[in-house]
Residue, then its C-alpha position, 0 to 999 in steps of 0.5 A: m499598745k491598748r489602742r492597737i488591741l482595741r483596733f484589732l478587736l473592733l476590726a475583727f468584730l466588724t468583719s465577722a458580723s457582716p456575713a451574719v447581717m447579710h444572711a439575715q437580709e437574704g432570709i427576709g428577701k426569701k420570705e418576701a419573695e415567697r409571700i409575693q409568689a403565693k399572692k400571685e398564685k391566689e390572684d391567678k386562681k381567682a382570675v381563672k374562676v372569673k373567666e370560667k363564669 
């Protein structure tokens, strides 16, 4: 009886924790994409300035 309860609780915990982990990874991905985009914009501005000279 205890094993069934423990197995159920473990299964319930694992299934409820996975969306939180995926959400956290999604946030990291967004931050990384924003950082890369900002870096590209900065490099583009530098390239335009160099072209003007």
